[in-house]
N, C-alpha and C positions, 0 to 999 in steps of 0.2 A: 606409426607415424604418417600423418596425412599432409600432403601439400594443398596449399589454398592460396588462390590469388585473387585480386580485386581490380576492377577497372575504374580509373579515375574520371573526375568530371569531364575531361576532355575526350574521353573515350580511349585514352592510351592505357597501356598496361604498366601499372607501377611495379615496384619490388614484389617478388613472390614471397610468401612468407609460410614457414612451416609451423603448422598448428598442431599441438599435441597435448596428451594429458602430463601429469607431473608425478614424480616421486615424492614421498613424504619429506625428504631432505631438501626439496626445493621451495617448501612452503615460505621460508623467509624470503626467497627471491620475489615470489607473488606479492608478498606483504610489502616489500620495498617498492615494487613498481606501482602497486595500486595506491599506497600511501603517497607517493611523490605525485601521482596524477590528480589525487584529491586533496593535495595540500594538507596532509594530516600533520598535526603538531607533534605527534609521538614519535619516538625511535622505533626502529624496526623490531627490536627485541619486545617492546611493550605491545606493539601491533600483534605480533605473533602470539604473544601470551594471552591476548584478549580475544583473538579471532579463531585460533585453533580449536577451543571447545565447542564453538557453535558451528564452525566449518566442518569440523570433524564429524558432527552428528549427523550430517547428510552424506558424508563421504567425501574424501579428496579426490575421488575419481571423476566427480562432477566439475572440477577445474580445469580449464584449458588455458594453454599459453601459446603466445607467438614468439618464435625464437629468431634472433639474428645471429647466425652462428651458434655459439655456445651461450649467448646472452638472451635472457628473457626480456621481451620488450613489450610485452602486453599481456594481459590476463582477462579472464571472465570466469564466473562462477555462478551456480544457482543452488538454492536450497531446496530441499524436498519438503514442502510445507503441506499441512492439512489445512486449507483455508476455506472459510464458509463462502460459497458462491450461490448464486440464485439456484434454489432447490436443495440447498444442503451442502455440507462439508465434502471436499474432494482434494485429491492431490494437485498441486499447482508448483510449477517450477518458478521459484522466487529468485529471479536473476539479480545478481549482486556482484561486488568486486571487480567492476569493469574499469579498466584503466589501461593506458598506453603511456609508455616512457616518453618524456617531453620531446627528446630528439627525434622521435619516429612517429609523430603525429603527421596526419594528412598524407600517408603513404600506404593506405589500405590495410593496415594492421587491424584496426576495430572491425572493418568489414568482414576480413578473414575469419576473425574470432566469432562474430555474431552469426555468420552464415553457417560455420561449423557447428556452433552450439545449437542452432535451430534444427540442424539436420540430426544431431544426436538426440535431441529431445524428441523429435518426432519418431525415430528408430526405436526409442525406448517406450513409445506409447503414451507420451505425455502431450495432452491436448491443449493445455493453456499455460502461458507464462504471465508472470507480472514483475514490475520493477517500480522503484523510486527513481526518478531521474535527477542528476545533479545539473544537468543542462537540458532544457526542454526541446531544444532544436535537434538533438541527436537522434532519438529513437523512433521518430515517425517514419524515417526512411528505411527502418528495419522492419515496419510492419506493426509497430506498437501504437496504440491509440490511448490518448489521455482519457481515463475512463471513471475517475472519481476526483473529487474536490473535498478538502477539509479547511476548516477555518479556525484561526486563532481569535478568541473572544476576550474582550477586556470590558470592565466597568468600574467606574469610580465608586469608591465606598459609599457615598451617600445615597447612591442610586441602586445599590446592590440589594434590591428588595424584591420579594416575590408576591404575587397576587394573593389577596386574602382568601380565595378559594382554593388556592393550591392544596393538593391532597397532603394532609399531616397526619401521623399516627402517634398519638401519645404513648403507645407502648414500645416504641423503637428507643433504643439506647445508643449513644454515640460515644465512641472510645478513641483517643488519640494514643498512638503507640510508636515505638521503633518499628519500621517495616519488617525486620527480621523476626519479630515476635508474632506477628499476625500473618506471616507469609503463606502459610497452609490455607488459612481462610480467603486471602485474595487469590490464590491460585484455584481454589474450587469455584469461586465466584467468576473468574475469568474464564475458566473451562466451560462453564454454562453460556456465557455470552459469545464466546468464540465459535460454539457450535451453530449459532444461527445468525449472528451479525455479519453481514456481508463485507468482506474485506479483512476480518479479523483472522489470525492464524493461531493454532494452538502451540503453546510455548513449552519447550523442553526446560529441563533444570538449568541448562546452560543459558537459555534464553532470559529466565527470570533472573539469573545472576546478572546479566547485562542490564536488564530494566532497573534493577534495584542497587547497581554500582553507584557508590556515593563516597567517591574520593574528593578530599577537600580542594585539590588542585583543579578540579573540573566543575566546581560549583558556580564559578562566575560571579563571586561575591554574595551568593546566597547562602542560606544556612543548610543544615543537614536534611536529608530527605525524611519526611514524616508521612505516617499512613494513619487515616481515620477510617474506622471500620463502623457501620450501622448494623445493628442487629435487633431482631424481633424475637418473640416467644419460639420460633422455629429455627432460629440460627441467623447467621449473617445474611444481609440482603443487599449490601453495596459497601464500597471502599472508594477511597481518593488517595492519590499519592501527591504530595506538594511540597514546596519549599517556600520560605519567606526570606525577604531581605529588609532589614531594618535601615531606615534613613531618616533623618530630621531636617527640616528646613526652618526658615526664620518664624513661620506661623505654626510649626508643629510637625507631628510625625507624617512621613511620606513613604511608609513602608509598602512594599509590593508582596502578594502572595500570587505563587504561580502553580497551577494545578497541572501536573504532568499526565495524570491518568484518572478517569472517573468511570466506575463501572457500577451498575445498579440492576437489581432484578425486579424491583417495584417502583411505581412512581412516587410513593411516600418515602421510599429510601433515597431517591434521587433529590427530593425536596430537602431532606435531612442533611444531605451531603452539601448541597448549595448553602443551605443556612449555616452550616458550620463555617465553611470557608468565607462566607460573607460577613460572619460576625467576629472574626479575629481583631482584637484590639490593635491599634497602631498601624493598622493597614489602610492606606489610601487608594489602593488599586489592585484589583483582582483579575488575574489573566488565566484563562483556560487554554492550554496548548491543544492542538489538533483535535477539534471536535467535529462531529458530524455536521453537514449543512442543515440538517433538521434537528439540531440538538434541542431537547425539551426547554432549554432555557429561553429560546425565543417565545415559546408559548407561555412560560411561567412567570416571566419577568413583569413586573408592575408596570414598567415603562421600557418597552424593548428599543425605543429610539435611543436609549441611553447606552446600549450595547455597542461596542466598537468591534468591528469585524475585519480581519485580513484573511481573505481566502487565498488558497493556493492548490496548485495541483497535486494530487497524492498518487494514486496507482494508475500506471500505465499497463494495458492489458493487451497481450499478443495472442492471437488464435493460432497455436502451432498446428492443429488439425481441425480445419473449419467444420468438417462434416461431424467428427466426434464432439466438438465443443457446441455446435448447435443442438445435437441430439440429447447431451446430457443436462443442458439447462432446463430449468423450470419456466413455465410460461403461464401468465396471469389470465389469458383470453385465448380462444381459438384462433389460428391464423393459419393461412396457407399462402406461400409466396415462393417465387423463384428469384433467388439472389445471384447475381452475377459477380464474382469476386476476382479481382486482380491481385496477384502476389508475386512481386519481383524476386523475392529470396526463397520462396516455398513453391516450387511449381505443383506440388501435389495439390494445393489449395485452389490453384487458379481454375476457373470455370464456372459453370452455373449448378446451383444446389437448390433442389426443391426441399422446402421445408413444411412440414405438416405437422401442427402442435396444438394441444390443448392442455387443460389442467391435469390430465392422466398421463401425459407423456409426450414424446417428440420423435420425430424421425427426419432425418436429412439424407438425400440421396442425390447422385450426380444426375443431370438430366439434359436434354437437349431443347427443352421448351424454351420459349421466349422469356426474357427476364422481366420481372416487375420493377426491380432495382439493380443498379449497376453501381459498385463501390470498391474502393480499396480494402484490403484486409484490416488496414489501420482503423479505417472509419467503422468497421464492423466491431473491431476490439473496443473502440471509444464508446459504443453503446451497449456493450455486453453486460455490464454490471447494473443496467438500468437507470442509472442516474443521468446520463446524456442521451438525448433523443436524436433519431434519424432525421426527424423532421427539422430540427435546429441545423443539422448539416445540409439538409436540402435547401433550407433557406440561404445557408451560406454558400451554396453553389458548388459544394465539393462532391456531391453524389448526384447520379441521374435516376429520376423516377420515370419509368416507362408506362406503369399504370397508375393513373390517378388515385391518390388515397393510400398507396401502398406503404409508404412510410409511417403514416399515421396509424394504420392497422397494425404493422409490426411494433411500433412503439407501444401500443396498448398491450400487446402480448408480452413485451420485454419489461413492462413496468414491475418495479419491486416496492414493497411497502415502506420501507425505511432508506435513507441514504447510506451507501457503504461508508465503512470506517475501518481504517487500519492502524492508523495513529503512531505505530512504531516503524521507524525507517530502517529497512534491512539492506 
C-alpha cells in the first residue's frame, strides 16, 4: 500500500490519498466509480460483465484505486497492448478506466493516481503510454500530448462517386454477411493491418467480441451490424462493418449507412468496399466513422468538395521513458539533436538528451551539451507519432528553438508515410 499526495493549484496540500492495487472482488467497485464518472447508462453488473473479459486479459494487477477509508473514490487502469508505432509493433500501456467519484473531484485524487501509474509503468520498463481523452483539458498536465487526429467523413448519396480511373479489379467478389460468419476472415485481415498501421493494436478474442457486439438496445435506431468482405483469387482482401437506418421523407428515402470499420490490403479492394456502401438502395447519406486524416477517399472521390469532415483528437501519447522511447522509434532521415525536456511528474525524464538517429537505428543518451530545442514532455509526445510537427508547435510559441532549423530537421526525421489510425476507443 502506497501513500500519495498532491499539491493543489494554490500550492496548499489537499487530502492525502492511499493509492493501491485491487483484489478481484473489488472490480465491481472500480466499475461503479468509473461508470459514474463517465456517465455510463448501464448498471454495474452489466459493466462488470462487459469489462472483465477485456480487462482481465491484461491483468487486474494493472488497476490502481484511490481509497477514502474503505471506499474506492478513484481508479485508473491500463491495457498491455501490442500497438503499431513508428518502426513496428511494440508494447504500449493503453491507459483506460480513469475516473473519480463525483464528490471527490478537485481534491488531488486523479493526480495521485496518474503519478503512481506513471511510476509503476516506468518501474516495469514500459516506455510509452497512450489514451483516448474524454475531456481534452485533463491529460496535458500529466505529460500527455495530443498525437493524432481522426475524422468522421460523410457524403450525400448523389455525390458518392469515385473517379473513373480508380483502381477496379473485375476478379474481386463482394459478399455481404452476418459478421459472425466471416469473423475469421476479418480477424486475419485486421491482424495484417494492425502490424503496420501506426495506432492500431492487435485484438484479443475479447476485443473482437466487443467490436462485434450487436445488442438491439445499443443500435440507436440503426439496423443490425453487417459485414461485407471483398475477396480475390488468393483470398480475402478487405472488409467493412456497417449499419443502416431506414428513414422516409416527403420526397422519398432518407436512409443513412454508417461504416464502423473498413480494412483493406489492396487499393482495388478499398475501391470495391467504397462502391458497395455507396451503392446501397434507399440510402441518402453515407457516413464513415473514425477515418485516418489521409483516408484514400480524399484521393478517390470524383468531387472531394462534397465530402463533409468532422475531425477530432484521437490518441494522446505519453513518453514514460524519454530515452527509451526516442531510441526505439524509427526515423525517416538522419538527425542529430540535443533536446531539453521538462517533466514535472517523471523526474527521470527531465534533462538534456542527445539523439543520434538514421534509417538504421537510433541512440539517445543524457548529455550536458547545449540544447537545440527545449520543450515539455507533452510536446514531444504530441510529435511522437509523426502526424503533428514540432515546427507547428514552434510557430505556436509553446517550445523554444535554440538552434535555427532544429525543429524542421527533427520533423523530417519523425515523418511517417501514413497518418495514424486507431479508430477503436479503449
